[in-house]
VOPAGU-2260 file (C-alpha; in pm, 1 decimal, decimal comma):
REM VOPAGU-2260
SITE   aa  ch    i         X         Y         Z
SITE  MET   A    0    4899,3    4301,8    3805,2
SITE  ASP   A    1    4665,4    4312,3    3505,1
SITE  ILE   A    2    4760,4    4097,1    3205,6
SITE  ARG   A    3    4649,4    4160,9    2848,8
SITE  GLU   A    4    4762,1    4106,0    2492,5
SITE  ALA   A    5    5006,7    4367,3    2368,7
SITE  SER   A    6    4914,6    4602,2    2084,8
SITE  ALA   A    7    5109,5    4821,3    1843,4
SITE  ASP   A    8    5047,5    5117,3    2077,3
SITE  ASP   A    9    5270,0    4944,6    2336,4
SITE  ASN   A   10    5575,6    4948,9    2109,5
SITE  SER   A   11    5766,3    5237,0    2272,9
SITE  ALA   A   12    5690,2    5125,8    2629,4
SITE  LEU   A   13    5804,4    4770,1    2557,2
SITE  ILE   A   14    6129,1    4889,1    2397,2
SITE  GLU   A   15    6199,4    5107,4    2701,4
SITE  LEU   A   16    6127,7    4823,1    2943,6
SITE  GLN   A   17    6332,1    4569,4    2745,4
SITE  ALA   A   18    6634,3    4800,5    2758,9
SITE  LYS   A   19    6622,7    4777,0    3140,3
SITE  CYS   A   20    6652,3    4396,0    3132,3
SITE  PRO   A   21    6994,2    4275,3    3004,8
SITE  GLN   A   22    7052,1    3906,9    2940,9
SITE  GLY   A   23    7321,4    3652,2    2866,2
SITE  THR   A   24    7578,0    3449,1    3057,4
SITE  THR   A   25    7906,0    3448,4    2861,4
SITE  ILE   A   26    7851,5    3801,1    2729,3
SITE  ILE   A   27    7597,4    4016,6    2913,5
SITE  VAL   A   28    7412,0    4224,5    2657,1
SITE  SER   A   29    7123,4    4463,3    2624,7
SITE  THR   A   30    6889,4    4326,3    2356,4
SITE  VAL   A   31    6623,4    4565,0    2231,6
SITE  ASN   A   32    6382,7    4500,3    1946,7
SITE  LYS   A   33    6391,7    4836,6    1773,8
SITE  PRO   A   34    6238,5    5013,6    1597,7
SITE  ASP   A   35    5965,6    4743,9    1596,6
SITE  PHE   A   36    5941,7    4550,7    1923,4
SITE  PHE   A   37    5713,7    4293,2    1758,5
SITE  ALA   A   38    5957,8    4210,7    1476,0
SITE  ARG   A   39    6111,7    3934,9    1689,6
SITE  ALA   A   40    5776,5    3759,4    1725,0
SITE  LYS   A   41    5677,5    3805,7    1361,6
SITE  VAL   A   42    5917,2    3531,6    1250,5
SITE  TYR   A   43    5635,8    3292,7    1357,2
SITE  GLU   A   44    5318,0    3257,4    1154,8
SITE  ASN   A   45    5114,0    3255,6    1476,1
SITE  TYR   A   46    5237,7    3442,2    1783,6
SITE  ASN   A   47    5125,4    3646,8    2081,0
SITE  VAL   A   48    5290,5    3898,3    2311,6
SITE  PHE   A   49    5149,9    3954,4    2660,1
SITE  VAL   A   50    5208,3    4248,4    2892,2
SITE  GLY   A   51    5160,5    4286,4    3265,5
SITE  CYS   A   52    5053,7    4629,1    3392,0
SITE  GLU   A   53    5021,7    4817,7    3720,2
SITE  ASN   A   54    4834,4    5147,7    3712,3
SITE  ASN   A   55    4839,8    5132,3    3331,5
SITE  LYS   A   56    5220,1    5104,6    3330,2
SITE  ILE   A   57    5377,2    4806,8    3152,2
SITE  ILE   A   58    5607,6    4631,8    3399,9
SITE  ALA   A   59    5647,6    4286,5    3241,0
SITE  SER   A   60    5610,8    4099,9    2914,4
SITE  SER   A   61    5638,3    3753,6    2762,9
SITE  ALA   A   62    5596,1    3612,4    2412,8
SITE  CYS   A   63    5525,9    3282,8    2241,3
SITE  GLY   A   64    5504,1    3142,5    1890,7
SITE  LEU   A   65    5315,3    2846,8    1748,1
SITE  ARG   A   66    5433,4    2619,8    1469,3
SITE  ASN   A   67    5403,9    2267,2    1335,6
SITE  ALA   A   68    5675,1    2014,8    1415,8
SITE  ILE   A   69    5740,7    1641,9    1396,3
SITE  ILE   A   70    5681,9    1484,2    1738,1
SITE  ASN   A   71    5708,2    1104,1    1752,5
SITE  ASN   A   72    5673,9    1073,9    1373,0
SITE  LYS   A   73    5358,7    1286,1    1368,1
SITE  VAL   A   74    5316,0    1652,2    1277,5
SITE  GLU   A   75    5186,5    1833,5    1584,5
SITE  LYS   A   76    5138,5    2194,2    1690,9
SITE  VAL   A   77    5400,2    2308,6    1943,8
SITE  GLY   A   78    5454,3    2629,7    2137,5
SITE  TYR   A   79    5785,3    2809,6    2168,5
SITE  GLU   A   80    5823,6    3034,8    2474,0
SITE  PHE   A   81    6066,3    3326,6    2461,4
SITE  GLN   A   82    6138,7    3687,4    2554,5
SITE  ALA   A   83    6010,7    3705,1    2911,2
SITE  PHE   A   84    6123,4    3994,3    3131,2
SITE  VAL   A   85    6008,6    4192,0    3435,1
SITE  ASP   A   86    6099,0    4547,8    3532,5
SITE  PRO   A   87    6383,2    4520,1    3791,4
SITE  ASP   A   88    6184,5    4743,8    4028,6
SITE  TYR   A   89    5896,1    4494,5    4035,3
SITE  ARG   A   90    6077,9    4161,3    4065,9
SITE  GLY   A   91    6015,8    3922,0    4352,3
SITE  LYS   A   92    5637,1    3962,1    4336,1
SITE  ARG   A   93    5566,5    3646,4    4132,0
SITE  TYR   A   94    5467,0    3848,3    3828,1
SITE  ALA   A   95    5676,4    3625,9    3601,2
SITE  GLY   A   96    5474,3    3324,0    3715,1
SITE  GLN   A   97    5145,9    3497,1    3636,2
SITE  LEU   A   98    5261,8    3579,8    3286,0
SITE  GLN   A   99    5393,2    3226,9    3242,9
SITE  GLN   A  100    5054,6    3080,3    3334,9
SITE  THR   A  101    4878,0    3313,5    3091,4
SITE  ARG   A  102    5116,8    3217,4    2813,2
SITE  GLU   A  103    5071,3    2844,5    2874,6
SITE  GLU   A  104    4692,2    2872,4    2887,3
SITE  TYR   A  105    4699,2    3053,2    2553,9
SITE  LEU   A  106    4918,4    2785,6    2393,3
SITE  LYS   A  107    4693,1    2507,4    2519,6
SITE  LYS   A  108    4384,5    2680,6    2376,6
SITE  GLN   A  109    4562,6    2709,7    2042,0
SITE  GLY   A  110    4613,0    2333,0    2035,4
SITE  ALA   A  111    4981,1    2304,0    2128,9
SITE  VAL   A  112    5070,4    1955,2    2256,0
SITE  LEU   A  113    5378,8    2089,3    2435,5
SITE  SER   A  114    5590,9    2396,7    2502,5
SITE  TYR   A  115    5965,5    2426,6    2466,5
SITE  GLY   A  116    6234,8    2682,1    2533,9
SITE  PHE   A  117    6611,6    2725,4    2567,5
SITE  ILE   A  118    6835,0    2837,3    2854,7
SITE  MET   A  119    7206,8    2908,6    2822,9
SITE  GLU   A  120    7460,1    2729,4    3037,1
SITE  GLY   A  121    7529,3    2898,8    3368,2
SITE  ASN   A  122    7182,7    3053,6    3401,0
SITE  LYS   A  123    7089,0    2851,9    3708,6
SITE  PRO   A  124    6816,5    3089,2    3837,2
SITE  SER   A  125    6623,4    3048,4    3510,9
SITE  MET   A  126    6673,4    2670,8    3519,2
SITE  ARG   A  127    6537,9    2645,8    3874,1
SITE  TYR   A  128    6244,8    2868,8    3788,7
SITE  ILE   A  129    6138,1    2683,6    3475,2
SITE  GLU   A  130    6179,0    2343,3    3641,9
SITE  ARG   A  131    5942,4    2456,3    3917,7
SITE  ARG   A  132    5694,1    2535,3    3641,8
SITE  GLY   A  133    5694,4    2171,5    3527,1
SITE  PHE   A  134    5952,2    2188,4    3248,3
SITE  LYS   A  135    6210,0    1910,8    3216,8
SITE  ARG   A  136    6548,7    1929,9    3050,0
SITE  HIS   A  137    6520,2    1722,6    2733,7
SITE  ARG   A  138    6849,4    1780,4    2556,7
SITE  THR   A  139    7178,0    1968,0    2577,4
SITE  VAL   A  140    7271,0    2122,2    2243,3
SITE  VAL   A  141    7558,2    2344,6    2135,9
SITE  MET   A  142    7566,6    2698,2    1993,9
SITE  PRO   A  143    7893,8    2777,2    1813,4
SITE  SER   A  144    7963,3    3151,9    1786,5
SITE  ILE   A  145    8197,3    3195,3    1490,1
SITE  ALA   A  146    8430,0    3495,7    1489,5
SITE  VAL   A  147    8425,0    3690,7    1163,1
SITE  PHE   A  148    8761,1    3863,2    1131,2
SITE  LYS   A  149    8912,7    3773,7     794,0
SITE  GLU   A  150    8825,0    3643,5     450,5
SITE  MET   A  151    8836,3    3266,7     407,3
SITE  ASP   A  152    8963,1    3073,5     106,0
SITE  ILE   A  153    8656,0    2894,8     -30,4
SITE  ASN   A  154    8857,3    2642,0    -234,2
SITE  HIS   A  155    8561,2    2464,5    -394,4
SITE  LYS   A  156    8479,4    2416,9    -762,2
SITE  GLY   A  157    8103,2    2425,6    -716,7
SITE  ASN   A  158    7890,6    2720,2    -827,8
SITE  ILE   A  159    7759,2    2940,7    -544,3
SITE  ARG   A  160    7461,8    3168,8    -601,1
SITE  SER   A  161    7154,4    3305,6    -427,5
SITE  ILE   A  162    6836,4    3110,1    -490,3
SITE  SER   A  163    6550,1    3203,2    -721,4
SITE  ASN   A  164    6180,4    3124,0    -693,6
SITE  GLU   A  165    6235,3    2831,2    -929,9
SITE  ASP   A  166    6479,0    2677,3    -678,1
SITE  LEU   A  167    6232,6    2673,6    -386,7
SITE  PRO   A  168    6091,5    2319,4    -440,0
SITE  ALA   A  169    6442,7    2169,5    -471,0
SITE  VAL   A  170    6568,1    2361,7    -167,6
SITE  ALA   A  171    6265,1    2247,1      35,7
SITE  ASP   A  172    6338,7    1885,7     -67,0
SITE  LEU   A  173    6701,2    1924,5      43,1
SITE  LEU   A  174    6595,6    2062,8     381,8
SITE  ASN   A  175    6341,5    1784,9     428,9
SITE  ASN   A  176    6598,8    1517,1     344,0
SITE  THR   A  177    6855,3    1672,9     578,5
SITE  TRP   A  178    6625,4    1686,9     881,9
SITE  GLN   A  179    6354,2    1425,0     821,8
SITE  GLU   A  180    6476,9    1201,3    1104,7
SITE  TYR   A  181    6483,1    1485,0    1358,4
SITE  GLU   A  182    6221,9    1576,2    1616,7
SITE  PHE   A  183    6088,4    1934,3    1596,9
SITE  TYR   A  184    6151,8    1970,5    1225,3
SITE  GLU   A  185    5862,4    2102,3    1018,1
SITE  PRO   A  186    5850,7    1946,3     669,0
SITE  MET   A  187    5767,5    2196,4     396,8
SITE  THR   A  188    5698,8    2240,7      28,0
SITE  GLY   A  189    5853,2    2505,5    -191,3
SITE  GLU   A  190    5538,0    2715,0    -152,8
SITE  GLU   A  191    5553,7    2689,1     226,6
SITE  LEU   A  192    5923,3    2782,0     225,2
SITE  ASP   A  193    5833,8    3090,5      21,5
SITE  LYS   A  194    5581,2    3194,6     287,2
SITE  VAL   A  195    5842,5    3155,4     563,3
SITE  ILE   A  196    6093,3    3368,7     372,6
SITE  LYS   A  197    5841,1    3646,9     314,5
SITE  ARG   A  198    5725,5    3643,6     677,4
SITE  ILE   A  199    6064,0    3705,5     843,6
SITE  PRO   A  200    6144,2    4077,3     896,6
SITE  GLY   A  201    6463,1    4190,2     723,1
SITE  TYR   A  202    6486,7    3866,7     524,6
SITE  ASN   A  203    6424,0    3774,2     161,8
SITE  ILE   A  204    6512,9    3520,8    -103,8
SITE  ASN   A  205    6853,8    3686,5    -154,6
SITE  ASN   A  206    6953,1    3575,0     197,9
SITE  ILE   A  207    6967,8    3208,0      92,1
SITE  PHE   A  208    7254,8    3059,7    -109,5
SITE  ILE   A  209    7308,6    2725,4    -274,3
SITE  LEU   A  210    7616,7    2542,0    -398,0
SITE  GLU   A  211    7565,6    2344,4    -716,6
SITE  GLU   A  212    7775,9    2082,6    -887,4
SITE  GLY   A  213    7636,7    2048,9   -1234,1
SITE  ARG   A  214    7260,5    2070,8   -1183,4
SITE  GLU   A  215    7263,9    1913,1    -840,6
SITE  ILE   A  216    7226,2    2125,5    -525,2
SITE  LYS   A  217    7482,8    1999,1    -274,7
SITE  ALA   A  218    7408,5    2244,9       6,5
SITE  CYS   A  219    7200,2    2547,1      95,2
SITE  LEU   A  220    7263,2    2805,7     364,2
SITE  GLY   A  221    7070,7    3117,7     460,2
SITE  PHE   A  222    7134,7    3393,1     711,1
SITE  LEU   A  223    6935,5    3650,7     904,7
SITE  ASP   A  224    7103,7    3972,6    1011,6
SITE  TRP   A  225    6979,4    4008,1    1370,0
SITE  SER   A  226    7042,7    4384,3    1360,8
SITE  LYS   A  227    6736,1    4403,7    1134,0
SITE  VAL   A  228    6532,5    4275,6    1429,6
SITE  THR   A  229    6724,4    4341,4    1752,6
SITE  GLU   A  230    6991,0    4587,5    1867,3
SITE  VAL   A  231    7251,7    4408,1    2080,6
SITE  ILE   A  232    7480,4    4623,8    2298,7
SITE  VAL   A  233    7765,4    4464,6    2497,9
SITE  GLN   A  234    7749,6    4544,4    2870,1
SITE  THR   A  235    7992,9    4309,6    3048,9
SITE  PHE   A  236    8150,7    3962,8    3037,0
SITE  SER   A  237    8150,5    3645,1    3242,8
SITE  LEU   A  238    8472,8    3523,5    3405,2
SITE  LYS   A  239    8501,6    3258,0    3132,5
SITE  MET   A  240    8479,3    3521,7    2862,1
SITE  LYS   A  241    8723,4    3756,6    3037,6
SITE  VAL   A  242    8982,5    3476,6    3042,9
SITE  ILE   A  243    8925,2    3407,1    2672,1
SITE  ILE   A  244    8960,9    3777,6    2591,2
SITE  SER   A  245    9286,9    3797,9    2786,8
SITE  ILE   A  246    9428,7    3500,1    2599,6
SITE  LEU   A  247    9318,6    3641,6    2263,9
SITE  ASN   A  248    9479,8    3977,9    2340,2
SITE  LEU   A  249    9811,2    3804,6    2415,5
SITE  LEU   A  250    9800,1    3582,1    2108,7
SITE  ARG   A  251    9698,4    3862,1    1871,2
SITE  VAL   A  252   10050,3    3999,9    1902,9
SITE  ILE   A  253   10178,6    3681,2    1737,8
SITE  ILE   A  254    9903,4    3562,5    1501,5
SITE  PRO   A  255    9594,1    3715,6    1336,1
SITE  LEU   A  256    9296,7    3670,9    1569,2
SITE  PRO   A  257    8956,8    3836,2    1609,4
SITE  ALA   A  258    8934,0    4148,9    1821,9
SITE  PRO   A  259    8706,0    4084,0    2121,1
SITE  PRO   A  260    8394,8    4301,7    2157,4
SITE  LYS   A  261    8418,6    4607,0    2380,3
SITE  ARG   A  262    8179,4    4721,6    2648,0
SITE  GLY   A  263    7922,5    4958,0    2506,0
SITE  SER   A  264    7977,5    4841,5    2148,5
SITE  LEU   A  265    7709,1    4729,1    1905,4
SITE  LEU   A  266    7740,7    4353,4    1849,9
SITE  LYS   A  267    7659,7    4266,8    1489,7
SITE  GLN   A  268    7551,2    3905,6    1444,0
SITE  ILE   A  269    7392,6    3680,3    1185,8
SITE  VAL   A  270    7214,2    3351,5    1252,3
SITE  LEU   A  271    7221,3    3071,0     995,7
SITE  THR   A  272    6882,5    2954,7     868,0
SITE  PRO   A  273    6790,3    2746,3     678,1
SITE  ILE   A  274    7064,9    2482,8     664,2
SITE  GLY   A  275    7060,7    2181,2     434,4
SITE  PHE   A  276    7331,8    1967,8     278,2
SITE  LYS   A  277    7426,3    1644,7     103,8
SITE  ASP   A  278    7800,8    1707,5     126,3
SITE  ILE   A  279    7966,9    1864,1     432,3
SITE  ARG   A  280    8242,6    2007,3     210,1
SITE  ALA   A  281    7982,4    2200,6      14,5
SITE  LEU   A  282    7834,0    2332,1     339,8
SITE  THR   A  283    8181,7    2443,7     450,6
SITE  ALA   A  284    8227,2    2631,9     124,0
SITE  LEU   A  285    7893,4    2808,9     171,5
SITE  LEU   A  286    7982,1    2899,5     529,3
SITE  LYS   A  287    8309,5    3051,1     410,4
SITE  TYR   A  288    8120,9    3241,1     139,2
SITE  ILE   A  289    7880,1    3388,4     394,7
SITE  ASN   A  290    8172,4    3462,2     627,5
SITE  ASN   A  291    8331,6    3667,9     352,3
SITE  MET   A  292    8008,1    3856,8     291,3
SITE  ALA   A  293    7973,4    3920,9     664,6
SITE  TYR   A  294    8334,7    4040,5     688,0
SITE  SER   A  295    8278,4    4296,9     413,4
SITE  GLU   A  296    7971,8    4430,2     597,0
SITE  GLY   A  297    8130,3    4456,1     943,6
SITE  ILE   A  298    7945,6    4158,0    1094,4
SITE  GLN   A  299    8134,5    4020,1    1395,9
SITE  GLN   A  300    7968,9    3685,3    1470,1
SITE  ILE   A  301    7789,8    3399,8    1296,7
SITE  PHE   A  302    7601,1    3146,1    1503,2
SITE  PHE   A  303    7371,9    2845,7    1481,3
SITE  VAL   A  304    7256,9    2564,9    1712,1
SITE  CYS   A  305    7273,8    2189,8    1665,8
SITE  GLU   A  306    7315,1    1860,0    1847,4
SITE  ARG   A  307    7652,3    1793,3    2005,5
SITE  GLY   A  308    7849,6    1574,4    1766,6
SITE  HIS   A  309    7633,8    1671,0    1467,8
SITE  PRO   A  310    7811,7    1636,7    1128,3
SITE  MET   A  311    7740,6    2006,2    1069,3
SITE  LEU   A  312    8008,8    2091,1    1325,3
SITE  GLY   A  313    8259,0    1949,4    1078,2
SITE  SER   A  314    8199,7    2255,1     859,1
SITE  LEU   A  315    8378,1    2470,0    1121,2
SITE  ASN   A  316    8729,0    2349,0    1038,4
SITE  GLY   A  317    8946,6    2656,7     993,6
SITE  PHE   A  318    8709,8    2886,9    1185,2
SITE  ILE   A  319    8764,1    3028,9    1532,5
SITE  HIS   A  320    8454,2    2975,4    1744,3
SITE  ILE   A  321    8338,2    2967,3    2104,9
SITE  ASP   A  322    8082,1    2697,2    2183,3
SITE  THR   A  323    7808,6    2757,3    2439,1
SITE  GLN   A  324    7586,5    2483,0    2574,4
SITE  MET   A  325    7211,6    2539,6    2545,7
SITE  TYR   A  326    6958,3    2342,9    2748,2
SITE  MET   A  327    6634,8    2254,3    2573,0
SITE  TYR   A  328    6339,3    2234,0    2811,7
SITE  ILE   A  329    6006,5    2065,6    2734,2
SITE  LYS   A  330    5665,4    2074,8    2902,6
SITE  PRO   A  331    5404,6    1832,4    2758,9
SITE  TYR   A  332    5038,8    1932,2    2779,3
SITE  HIS   A  333    4901,5    1581,7    2720,1
SITE  GLU   A  334    4982,2    1254,7    2895,8
SITE  ASN   A  335    5031,2    1067,0    2568,3
SITE  VAL   A  336    5294,2    1314,9    2441,4
SITE  SER   A  337    5646,1    1191,1    2507,8
SITE  LEU   A  338    5983,1    1232,2    2343,5
SITE  GLY   A  339    6240,4     961,7    2295,5
SITE  SER   A  340    6609,8     973,5    2220,8
SITE  LYS   A  341    6589,4    1089,4    1858,4
SITE  PRO   A  342    6797,7    1396,5    1773,5
SITE  VAL   A  343    6628,0    1735,7    1765,9
SITE  PHE   A  344    6620,6    2006,0    1500,1
SITE  ILE   A  345    6669,6    2362,5    1622,9
SITE  ASN   A  346    6582,7    2651,6    1398,6
SITE  GLY   A  347    6810,4    2952,3    1445,2
SITE  LEU   A  348    6501,1    3173,4    1446,4
SITE  ASP   A  349    6417,4    3040,2    1793,8
SITE  LEU   A  350    6722,3    3212,8    1939,5
């Protein structure tokens, strides 16, 4: 197999190959980055997509992004590894390992002190594979998937509005204060936050909302509509999910509950980013506000990721959600790079 960096000319071939490689554990879905395969990677300032070819045919791909993050109280460059897949007809030939090695060599050359990635609960083959590659499980975090099926009563006296350019420094300060004690957070200024907003496909300043009391910002919450980046089609369900669906179908006769997704349906989702707050009640009000917006636009799910037991989970009171465990894996590239027991920050863009 020949490995090279992907180019814009590979767009159609990569979309076709990605469609042949479903993923997921609770809900098995086809995820396809269309119409622009590279939109998923463009959320990172620095990224690369690699392809593996046989006889000029693309049979495999993997991607990575580079960013700055706090590691042991110091800002370091880290690599995030994602979106690796091999044509089902070519699996079992160690092509995934070759692409993995290429990706890691690239990240090292770019100055990354470590790589990290996430695996959903139940995906034991991926866990065994990545552990053989030298990755170690660092933390188990939780991903709540919130069902959007009705309007919520916001019941808060604060003023909710989308942010303006003048708000960016204050919003950046709020984010920094919220996450300053967390590993993997990247501190930013208002100018740097502006660059992030403009870089993300399908995202702009109108995607971020704040709740004010007087002149004080109590919380901020943004969202990215994943359908702007990736088309998600439901294929099948795990046993756990089938049981949940059966229970929901029985209970829906008695009380209002969300309709479960159907096989073959387009799954519309939004991921929350950025998230910052001084008051959990203000964050709850913002979440309800975004829920109501999502409901009016036919969005079915809202999700984010955080530490188990994080105060942010308190904002979910009144929502129906299914929580999935996510395993965070780390591979240091230097002997003096180590992580302690401090909590970790996970940006929804990584998912």
